[in-house]
C-alpha positions in Angstrom: 15.6 34.9 9.6 12.2 35.6 11.3 9.2 34.8 9.1 10.8 36.1 5.9 12.1 33.6 3.4 14.2 35.0 0.5 13.7 34.0 -3.1 17.3 32.8 -3.2 16.5 30.4 -0.3 13.5 29.0 -2.1 15.6 28.4 -5.2 18.1 26.5 -3.0 15.3 24.3 -1.7 14.1 23.5 -5.3 17.7 22.7 -6.4 18.2 20.2 -3.5 18.6 16.7 -4.9 16.4 15.2 -2.1 13.6 17.6 -3.0 13.8 16.8 -6.7 13.7 13.0 -6.0 10.7 13.5 -3.6 8.9 15.6 -6.2 9.4 13.0 -8.8 8.2 10.2 -6.5 5.1 12.2 -5.4 4.1 13.2 -8.9 4.4 9.6 -10.4 1.1 8.5 -11.8 -0.6 5.8 -9.8 -3.9 4.2 -11.0 -5.0 3.4 -7.4 -4.6 7.0 -6.3 -6.3 8.3 -9.5 -9.3 6.1 -8.6 -9.2 7.3 -5.0 -9.3 3.7 -3.6 -6.1 3.6 -1.7 -7.9 4.0 1.6 -10.9 1.8 0.9 -10.6 -1.5 2.8 -13.0 -3.3 0.5 -11.0 -2.4 -2.6 -7.9 -3.9 -1.1 -9.8 -7.1 -0.4 -11.1 -7.2 -4.0 -7.5 -6.9 -5.3 -6.3 -9.6 -3.0 -9.2 -11.9 -4.1 -7.9 -11.5 -7.6 -4.4 -12.4 -6.6 -5.4 -15.4 -4.5 -7.5 -16.9 -7.4 -5.3 -19.5 -9.1 -7.5 -19.1 -12.2 -7.2 -15.3 -12.2 -6.0 -13.5 -15.4 -2.9 -12.2 -13.6 -1.0 -15.1 -15.0 0.7 -16.2 -11.7 -1.4 -19.3 -11.3 -1.3 -20.4 -7.6 2.0 -18.7 -6.8 0.5 -15.9 -4.8 -1.8 -18.2 -2.9 1.1 -20.4 -1.9 3.3 -17.4 -1.0 0.6 -15.9 1.1 -0.1 -19.1 3.0 3.7 -19.5 3.6 3.6 -16.2 5.5 1.4 -18.2 8.0 4.1 -20.8 8.3 1.8 -23.3 6.6 3.1 -23.6 3.0 2.8 -27.4 3.1 -1.0 -27.4 3.8 -1.9 -26.0 0.4 -3.0 -29.0 -1.8 -0.9 -29.8 -4.8 -3.8 -29.2 -7.2 -5.7 -26.0 -6.6 -7.0 -25.3 -10.1 -10.6 -25.8 -9.0 -10.4 -23.4 -6.1 -12.9 -20.6 -5.9 -12.5 -17.3 -4.0 -15.5 -15.8 -2.2 -15.9 -12.2 -1.1 -18.1 -11.3 1.9 -19.6 -14.8 2.3 -21.3 -14.6 5.7 -19.4 -11.3 6.1 -16.0 -13.0 5.8 -13.6 -10.8 3.9 -11.9 -13.5 1.9 -12.5 -17.2 1.6 -10.5 -19.5 -0.7 -12.2 -22.8 -1.1 -10.7 -26.0 -2.6 -13.7 -28.3 -2.2 -12.2 -31.3 -4.0 -9.1 -31.2 -1.9 -11.0 -30.1 1.2 -8.8 -27.1 2.0 -9.8 -23.5 2.8 -8.1 -20.2 3.6 -10.0 -17.6 5.5 -8.7 -14.0 5.6 -9.9 -11.2 7.8 -8.6 -7.9 6.4 -8.2 -5.0 8.9 -6.7 -2.1 7.1 -8.7 0.8 8.6 -10.8 -1.0 11.2 -10.6 -3.2 14.2 -12.2 -6.4 15.5 -15.7 -6.4 16.8 -18.4 -8.7 18.2 -16.1 -11.7 18.6 -16.1 -12.0 14.8 -13.0 -14.1 14.5 -14.4 -16.8 16.8 -17.8 -16.7 15.0 -16.2 -17.0 11.6 -14.1 -20.0 12.6 -17.1 -21.8 14.4 -19.2 -21.2 11.3 -16.6 -22.6 8.9 -15.9 -25.7 11.1 -19.7 -26.4 11.0 -20.1 -25.7 7.3 -16.9 -27.5 6.1 -16.2 -30.5 8.5 -13.1 -32.4 7.7 -11.4 -29.5 5.9 -7.8 -28.4 6.5 -8.1 -24.8 7.3 -5.8 -21.7 7.4 -6.9 -18.5 9.2 -5.1 -15.2 8.4 -5.5 -12.0 10.4 -4.3 -9.3 8.0 -3.4 -5.8 9.2 -0.9 -3.0 8.2 1.5 -4.0 10.9 0.8 -7.7 11.3 -0.6 -7.5 14.8 -2.1 -10.5 16.5 -5.8 -10.7 17.3 -6.9 -9.3 20.6 -8.2 -12.5 22.1 -5.8 -15.2 23.3 -8.2 -17.8 22.1 -8.2 -16.4 18.6 -4.4 -16.2 18.6 -4.3 -20.0 18.7 -5.9 -20.2 15.3 -5.5 -16.9 13.5 -2.0 -16.1 12.2 -1.0 -12.4 11.9 0.0 -11.2 8.5 1.2 -7.7 7.6 0.9 -5.7 4.4 4.6 -5.9 4.1 4.1 -9.7 3.9 1.6 -9.1 1.1 4.2 -7.1 -0.8 6.8 -9.8 -0.2 4.4 -12.4 -1.5 3.7 -10.4 -4.6 7.4 -10.0 -5.3 8.0 -13.7 -4.8 5.0 -14.7 -7.0 6.2 -12.5 -9.8 9.6 -14.2 -9.9 10.0 -16.5 -12.8 6.6 -15.6 -14.2 6.3 -14.1 -17.7 3.5 -11.7 -16.9 1.8 -9.3 -19.3 3.0 -5.7 -19.2 -0.3 -4.5 -17.9 -0.2 -7.0 -15.1 3.3 -6.0 -14.1 2.2 -2.3 -14.2 -0.8 -3.0 -12.0 1.3 -4.9 -9.4 3.9 -2.2 -9.4 1.2 0.5 -8.9 -0.4 -1.5 -6.1 2.9 -2.0 -4.4 3.7 1.7 -4.6 0.2 2.6 -3.3 0.5 0.3 -0.3 3.9 1.6 0.6 2.7 5.2 0.4 -0.6 4.9 2.1 -0.4 1.8 4.5 3.0 0.6 5.5 5.2 3.5 4.7 8.0 4.0 2.1 11.4 3.9 3.8 13.0 5.6 0.8 10.6 8.5 1.0 11.1 8.8 4.8 14.9 8.9 4.3 14.6 11.6 1.6 12.3 13.6 3.8 14.6 13.4 6.8 17.7 14.3 4.8 15.9 17.3 3.2 14.6 18.4 6.6 17.9 18.1 8.3 19.5 20.3 5.7 16.8 23.0 5.7 15.2 22.7 9.1 14.9 26.4 9.9 13.2 27.4 6.6 10.9 24.3 6.5 9.8 25.0 10.1 8.9 28.6 9.1 6.9 27.3 6.1 5.2 24.7 8.3 4.2 27.2 11.0 2.7 29.5 8.5 0.9 26.9 6.4 0.0 23.9 8.3 -3.6 24.9 9.1 -4.5 25.6 5.5 -2.7 22.4 4.3 -4.8 20.1 6.5 -7.7 21.7 8.4 -7.8 18.7 10.8 -4.4 19.9 12.2 -5.7 22.9 14.0 -8.6 21.0 15.5 -6.5 18.1 16.7 -3.9 20.4 18.2 -6.6 22.4 20.0 -8.0 19.2 21.5 -4.6 18.1 22.6 -3.8 21.5 24.0 -7.0 21.6 26.0 -6.5 18.1 27.4 -2.9 19.0 28.3 -4.0 22.2 30.1 -6.5 20.0 32.1 -3.6 17.7 33.1 -5.0 14.7 31.3 -2.2 14.2 28.7 1.2 15.6 27.7 1.4 17.6 24.5 3.8 19.9 22.7 3.2 21.3 19.2 6.8 20.7 18.2 6.2 16.9 18.2 3.6 17.2 15.4 3.4 18.0 11.7 0.7 18.0 9.0 0.3 14.2 9.0 0.8 13.4 12.7 -0.4 15.1 15.9 1.5 13.4 18.7 0.9 13.3 22.5 1.8 11.1 25.4 0.6 10.4 28.9 2.2 9.8 32.3 1.1 6.1 32.0 2.9 5.7 28.7 6.0 7.3 30.1 5.8 4.9 33.1 5.4 1.9 30.8 8.1 3.1 28.3 10.9 5.0 30.1 12.2 8.1 28.5 15.6 8.7 27.1 17.8 11.1 29.0 18.4 13.1 25.7 16.3 13.8 22.6 17.7 10.8 20.7 14.5 8.9 19.6 13.5 8.7 16.0 11.2 11.7 16.6 14.3 13.6 18.0 12.6 13.7 21.4 13.2 11.9 24.7 10.0 9.8 24.3 10.2 6.4 22.8 6.5 6.0 22.5 3.7 8.4 21.2 0.0 8.4 20.5 -0.3 9.6 17.0 -3.4 11.2 15.5 -2.8 10.3 11.8 -4.6 12.9 9.7 -5.8 12.8 6.2 -8.1 15.2 4.3 -11.3 13.5 5.3 -10.5 11.1 8.1 -8.2 10.5 11.0 -7.2 7.6 13.3 -5.2 7.2 16.5 -2.4 4.7 17.0 0.2 4.0 19.7 3.6 3.8 18.1 7.1 2.9 19.3 10.6 3.7 18.0 13.5 1.5 18.7 16.3 4.1 18.0 19.0 4.1 20.8 17.0 1.9 23.2 18.6 0.9 26.4 18.3 -2.6 27.8 15.7 -1.3 30.3 13.7 0.2 27.5 13.8 -3.0 25.4 12.7 -5.0 28.4 9.8 -2.6 28.7 8.8 -3.3 25.1 9.0 -7.0 25.6 6.9 -6.7 28.8 4.2 -4.7 27.0 4.2 -7.0 24.0 3.8 -10.0 26.3 0.9 -8.3 28.2 -0.8 -7.6 24.8 -0.1 -11.1 23.5 1.6 -9.6 20.5 5.2 -10.9 20.3 7.6 -9.1 17.9 7.7 -10.8 14.6 10.9 -9.0 13.6 13.9 -8.5 15.8 15.2 -5.5 13.8 12.0 -3.3 13.9 12.5 0.4 14.0 8.9 1.7 14.0 6.0 -0.3 15.4 2.3 0.4 16.0 1.2 -1.7 19.0 -2.4 -0.5 19.1 -4.7 1.0 16.4 -8.0 2.6 17.0 -10.6 2.6 14.2 -10.5 5.5 11.8 -13.1 8.2 11.8 -14.4 9.7 8.5 -15.1 13.5 8.6 -18.3 14.2 6.7 -18.6 17.9 7.5 -16.9 20.7 5.5 -14.0 22.5 7.3 -15.9 25.8 7.4 -19.2 24.3 8.7 -20.4 24.9 12.3 -20.2 21.2 13.3 -16.8 20.4 11.8 -14.8 21.0 15.0 -17.6 19.5 17.2 -17.6 16.3 15.2 -13.8 15.8 15.4 -13.9 16.5 19.2 -16.7 13.9 19.6 -14.6 11.2 17.9 -11.4 12.2 19.8 -13.2 12.1 23.1 -14.6 8.7 22.3 -11.1 7.5 21.5 -9.7 9.1 24.7 -12.1 7.1 26.9 -11.0 4.0 25.1 -7.3 5.0 25.5 -7.8 5.5 29.3 -9.4 2.0 29.6 -6.6 0.5 27.5 -3.9 2.1 29.7 -5.6 0.9 32.9 -5.8 -2.6 31.6 -2.2 -2.5 30.4 -1.0 -1.3 33.8 -2.8 -4.1 35.6 -1.2 -6.7 33.3 2.3 -5.4 33.6 2.5 -4.6 37.3 
């Protein structure tokens, strides 16, 4: 076919049922996307504060509060009467604080959607609350997209990990049996769709994409190779950085592992920690079961370390367990397929793509993350050997 795509081929793409379903999903109006707040951590905390307030005008009473706390394995600690609870935002820099002063109960939530822990904040928050509210029964939730545990073993004793999938489950459970106003139902549905699309991933969309790609791989690869730079200007810069590091022998990179959203690379250390398949049978259709992924958006990017459980051998599963134990992050689900075991903070791109310092700024952030990745790998090797 070369680089020529016939008009007939393009019509076949448009007529594909997976393409039509994808188009319908992607064009569906979403109020959170319209307002541009899907990637704003503070807006997610504001929305959760509204849901956690038993007196909020959502009409669910204390149902969401109880469902949320149940995700911590502590449903029974919530007082029977929480009608006089108040919800505070950013009190002493704490993201969310639910206070039931009469019943002497509090829920503290640290929300990490697009950032990571810093300055021993979890320990400081807990110490502060113990001093400020002596005699209270307390619940501490560490909320993140994937439900990862805090970094410190000490914090893990008190802060229970919660994922955004848990949030969506809690919303669904809280809605059950409630006669909610149409506008409330609409808002909850829009929020659920936005979280699936921008934070935790939509399995249905992923399946439609994979089905569509499998049927039209050759033509889609041709379109991608000719358009990816213009679709997302960070793509070219991220791939250039990976290519340079690969030529210097610092990491392992191949452009075929990447797309407009993800630029993927791995290292010798990661391949040592997570043995490769003998054939390209991972979820990425490669021999690697683990990749660093540079997740790219129009004005920001972040790096994660992700695993795929497709076709794992007993040796590979043992490697996953060994690393999870070293990181003090046990699996919360036995049937996981994709898992991010480490997230680095996102970097906002303030320069315009055609400006002189656009590439320089991205390289600076990537090099900072690379130094952190090297330290992370050395520490992980020491803990697993």
